[in-house]
C-alpha positions as CSV (number, residue, x, y, z in Angstrom):
1,M,-14.0,-11.8,12.5
2,S,-13.0,-14.4,15.1
3,D,-9.5,-15.2,16.4
4,D,-10.1,-18.9,15.9
5,K,-6.8,-20.1,14.5
6,S,-8.1,-23.6,13.9
7,K,-9.5,-22.4,10.6
8,I,-6.1,-21.4,9.3
9,P,-4.7,-24.2,7.0
10,A,-1.5,-25.8,8.0
11,K,1.6,-24.6,6.4
12,G,2.4,-26.4,3.2
13,T,-1.1,-27.7,2.5
14,P,-2.7,-27.1,-0.9
15,Q,-5.2,-24.6,0.7
16,W,-2.3,-22.7,2.4
17,K,-0.5,-22.5,-1.0
18,K,-3.6,-21.1,-2.6
19,N,-4.0,-18.5,0.2
20,E,-0.3,-17.5,-0.1
21,T,-0.7,-17.0,-3.8
22,I,-3.7,-14.7,-3.4
23,I,-2.0,-12.8,-0.5
24,N,1.2,-12.3,-2.5
25,N,-0.7,-10.9,-5.5
26,N,-2.5,-8.3,-3.4
27,P,-0.3,-5.6,-1.7
28,A,-3.0,-4.8,1.0
29,L,-3.3,-8.4,2.0
30,K,0.4,-8.9,2.0
31,Q,0.9,-5.9,4.3
32,A,-1.9,-7.1,6.6
33,R,-0.3,-10.6,6.8
34,D,3.1,-9.2,7.5
35,I,1.8,-6.9,10.3
36,S,-0.1,-9.9,11.8
37,E,3.2,-11.8,11.8
38,G,5.0,-9.0,13.5
39,L,7.0,-7.8,10.5
40,D,7.3,-4.0,10.1
41,K,8.1,-3.0,6.5
42,P,7.8,0.4,4.9
43,A,4.7,0.9,2.7
44,H,6.8,1.1,-0.5
45,R,7.7,-2.6,-0.1
46,Y,4.1,-3.5,-0.9
47,G,3.9,-2.0,-4.4
48,S,2.3,1.3,-3.4
49,T,3.3,4.3,-5.5
50,H,4.0,7.9,-4.6
51,G,0.8,9.0,-6.4
52,G,2.1,10.9,-9.3
53,K,0.5,13.7,-11.2
54,G,-2.5,11.7,-12.5
55,S,-4.9,13.1,-15.1
56,A,-5.7,16.4,-13.5
57,P,-4.3,19.4,-15.4
58,R,-1.5,21.4,-13.8
59,T,-2.9,24.4,-12.0
60,D,0.1,26.8,-12.3
61,T,0.5,26.9,-16.1
62,N,-2.2,29.5,-16.7
63,S,-1.2,31.9,-14.0
64,Q,0.0,35.4,-14.9
65,A,3.4,34.9,-13.4
66,W,3.9,31.8,-15.6
67,K,2.9,33.8,-18.7
68,D,5.2,36.6,-17.8
69,A,8.1,34.2,-17.3
70,Y,7.4,32.4,-20.6
71,D,7.9,35.7,-22.5
72,Q,11.3,36.1,-20.9
73,I,12.8,32.8,-22.2
74,D,15.8,33.4,-24.4
75,W,15.1,31.0,-27.3
76,T,18.3,31.8,-29.1
77,A,20.3,29.9,-26.5
78,N,18.7,26.7,-27.7
79,R,19.5,27.5,-31.4
80,D,23.2,28.0,-30.5
81,A,23.3,24.6,-28.9
82,K,22.0,22.9,-32.0
83,K,24.8,24.4,-34.1
84,N,27.3,22.2,-32.3
85,Y,25.3,19.0,-33.0
86,R,27.0,16.7,-35.5
87,V,25.8,13.4,-36.9
88,K,28.2,10.4,-36.9
89,I,27.5,7.4,-39.2
90,N,29.9,4.4,-39.2
91,G,32.6,6.4,-37.3
92,K,32.6,9.3,-39.7
93,Y,30.9,12.7,-39.3
94,V,28.3,13.4,-42.0
95,D,29.5,17.0,-42.6
96,E,33.1,16.0,-43.4
């Protein structure tokens, strides 16, 4: 790659507009352009994500500690919370 700036289209020309459209649609190119222009922005400004979980299965769900803790869950607490649940239709409770 050469540093010949004579090949760079002048600002506002049709070729420059095409290049800007391509650059603005590609986060890696946008980041490279901004760095070359002296702008220092954090990576999250370029559409990158934190990664997320992905499709890999979680590794800790089959461990013995997880199975032991699952058996200790008090499922009656969730049933008691549902007893206080009431349905309201058109401003009136259904059970009234």
